[in-house]
N, C-alpha and C positions, 0 to 999 in steps of 0.2 A: 604475723601480726604480737601484737603484744597481749598478756589475761588481763583481764580487768577485775584488782583485787578487789576493789571499790566492792564487789558484789558479792563483799565476804562469806555475808550467811549460805549461801549454797551450797551444796556439798560436793558438787563436779569443780568449783572454786578451788575449795578447801584440799581437799584433792589434791588436782593438778598445782597448788603452792607449796605442799607437802613434798610433791617432787621437784622442789626447785634445785638445781645443781652450782657449783662455783661458776659454771659455765655463762650462767644470769651474768657476772660479772664483770664476763671480758667485755669490750668493749664492743660495738658493731665492726667497725672499720678491723680491729685485728681478727678478730674470727673471719672475717673474709679473706683476708691476707692468708690467714693458717690454710684454709678452703683450699682457696688458689694454688698456694706452694703445696698442698700434697697433692692436687688433681695433674698438674705439669710433672711433677716426679714418678705419676703409676704411668700417665703416658708416655715416658720416655720408657720405661720400664715395659712397657707394653708393645709397645713400637720393636722392641727388641724378641717378642716372641712372636709376633706375627710367621715369620716363615715354619713356624713347629703349631701352634695356630692358628687361625685366619682372623682377621678382623672381629667378622659375627660370633666365633666362639668365644673370643673376649669379650666379647659384650655381654653372651650369657654367665658368662664368669663372673665376671666387673657385678654387674647386677644381681648375680643369682646369690653368691654369698655376704652380699653386704647385704642383699633383702634376710636370709638366715641370721645373722646378728642382730640386725635392727629388730625381727618380730621375738624374738628369743629375750631383747630388753626390757622390748616398751610392751609384749605381748597386749598389742589391740585388741578392741574388742570388734567381731564383723558383723554384731548385731548395728547397722547403720542405714538410717533413714534412706531414702530412694537420690534425695539432692546430695547427700552427700557422699552415696557411695560412685554417682556417677563423675561427681570431683576427682576421685580417688581414682575412679577408672580412667578417666583423660589425663589426669599427672599424668597414672603407669604410663602411661600411650606415646606422652610427650617425652619421659625418661628414656624410652626404649628408643625412640627415634633420633634423638639428639644424639642420644652414645652411640647408636648403630652405623648412625651416617659420617660421625664425629673419625669414627673410626677407620669407614671406610674410604674416607677421603682420606683422612692423615695417607694412609697405606698407597693411595697415588699422587700425594704432594707434601710437601713440606709442611712439618706437623704447625707451623707459624701461619704459613699463609691459608690451612686448613682451619685452624683456630679464630685468624682475623676476618677470615669471610663467618663464618657461625656468628662470630663476633655482633655481625649487621643488625641477628634480631633479637638481644636485651637492647642496643642500641633502638632499635626501632620505638620498643616498647620505652623507653626512657622520654623520647622524644615525641611522641604522643602525649606521657604522662604531665609535662612539661607544662607548670603555670606562669613562668615568670622570665622577662628575657633573659635576664643573666643568668639561670639556671641554661636558656638554650644556646647560651654563648657558649658557656660551658663544655654541652654536650658538642657543639660544631667542634672545639677543640680536640674533644677527646675523640671524638669520628677519624681528623686530619692525624691525630697520631696514631692510630692503630690500623689507618691504611700504608702511612712510613715503616709503623713495625714490619708490618705484615708484608710486606714487598719483596722479598727473596729471588729478583731477577726471570727473568724468562715467563711464559704465558702455560700455566696450568692447562691441564689435559681438559679438555669438557663434562666430560664422565668424573672427574674427581669436583670441577668446577660445581658443577649440577647438584652433586651427592651431597658440597657443602654447604651450598646454600639451603638444601634441605635441612639440614644439620639447625640454620638459621631459624626456620619455620619454625620448628618443634623447640628451639630456644626459646624465642620468643615468647613462644603459647606456654612455657614450663614457668615463666616469670609468673603472672599474674594468677594461672594455676595452684600455684608454690605456695605463692600469699593464701589464695583461698583456701586449701588445704590444710595450712596451718591455723587454719582461723576457726577453721570448722573440727579438728579434730585435737585434744587436745596433748603435748607433748609433740615425741615425735613416731604419734602409733600411723599420723597418715602417709608421713615418709615411707614408713615400712611396708603398710600395706600396696600405697604406689609402685616403691620397688620390685614389692613380687609379681605386681600385673607386669611391668618394664618386664622381667626376665621372662615372665612366660609371653608374654610378646617376642620378644627375641629369637625366643628354643628353637621354632623351625628354623630358621634361618642359621644357627649355629650346628643343628647339629646337621644339617642339609652338607654346610662348608667343613665339617673339622672333627663329625661326631668323636674319632679317633682319640682325639686330643682330651676327650673326660674319662678316659682308661687310660693315662698317666700320670701318674700319682705327683711328678713332680713339676706336671704342666697344671693338674690343680693345685700344689702350692706354692706356684708365683700366679696364679691368678685370684688366691684367696689374697697373696699379696698386693697384689694390685685393685683388686675389689674395696682393700681399707684404704688402699692410697685415692684411688681415685673417685671410689663413692662415697663410703662411708663415712669420711673426715671431711668432704666438702660439703656433701647436700647436710649433713647434723647442723655444720656450721651456717650454710646458708638459710637453712629453714630457721635459725636462730637467728638470723638476718632482717630475714622475711617480716617478722614478729613488729621487730623494731623501728623498720624503716619503709619509706613508701618506695612503690613500683620505680620511681623517677635517680632517688638515693640508691636502690640498691641494683640499677640500669648503668649509671656511672662509678659504683664503684665495683662491678662486673668488666668495667671496661677494664680494668689493671692487666687483665687477666695475660692480652699478648706481653704484654710487659712482663712478668711472671716466670713464662712460657719463655719468653728469651735467654731470662740470667741461668734459666732451672739449664736452656738447651745449652749455655755455655759452660756453667760447671761441668758435667752431666756428660753433654754431647760433645764438648770443644767446640761451638760454634760460636765463631767473632762476629759480635755485630758492627754492621758498614758503621758510618758517621749519620746515615738517613735513617737510620734505626735505633741511633741512638736518643738523635731528636727525636723517635715518637713515641720513646719512651719516656723522656723528658715533658711530652705533649700529656702525655694521657697521666703521667702523675700528677703532672699541673693542673689539668681537672678535675682530679677528684678528690685533690684535696681541697680545689676549689668550692667547692660542693661539698663535701663535708663541711667547711667551715663556714656557709651561707646559710646554711640548716642546723648550727650546731642550740643555734637559741631559742628554733623551734622545738626542739627533741629537749633542752629541760622541762618543759611544758608541758606534759604529756596531755593527761586525762578527757576534756572536750574535744582538745585540740586533732589526740588519737583517736578516738574516739569516730570521729566524722572523717578522719582521713582513710579510716581501714576502710569505715562502710561503703567510701568513694572507689576505695581500688577493688571489692568484693563487687560493684556492680559494673565493673570493666568488662 
């Protein structure tokens, strides 16, 4: 959500405006691209560590280190009203579930398949947020492309598939909750608090799976790097993006994630794309560009239109 600076007489608004950074001048699509590339680099590096620290332990390190850095940076107030506290808590649970399920699924199936199944969540949010026939067509194209891109041949195990579907459900909840928290808590304070909640929620599973990993400095150092790539950078970019665009646009922009993942896998893991995957990549890129182009005029006139749009998202 964007901050309405036309109510400049409010001390909270003045304080928020004073904390604006050069990031505010970066276009929302570019912010999303940076976040997605960072996420996929983190996922590739994390999978290499699964033999030493399991998926649950990596989830704790990923969220825990990111929470520490964000809390130190934003220093959010713990004096939240009941409505805001519940929203932050729900957001933290969604973050924990999304990351834990994704890592657990990634350990049982190819990264591209796990990511593609998980993408069903935000795509569902985009479909439910659609208000026009043209947007619906772009979503159908993006969904078709994701299906082509994520298919790696063979059938995923039932356990991995069910876990990936759990990731999809948490990811679907993440989109509106992130938008709500971004509107209720100034800056990145809400994200910092939610990240801490997510780390605490995943801690029991992490300790049960690999408590020994937390006693090894080299594993912790690697986990810190994964946290910066996988959580801090992308979630900050996504929160800033959600302040500026609707849940529909965010959902379709996020559909670029499998394409970015395939490219990162090609570069880092030397995975070769099949013709079907190349076709899928082209489909999701085309759909995302189509949505961005069709909504650009609306983004140039924020004010009343934006306030109405944000109120509609908050009511979802």
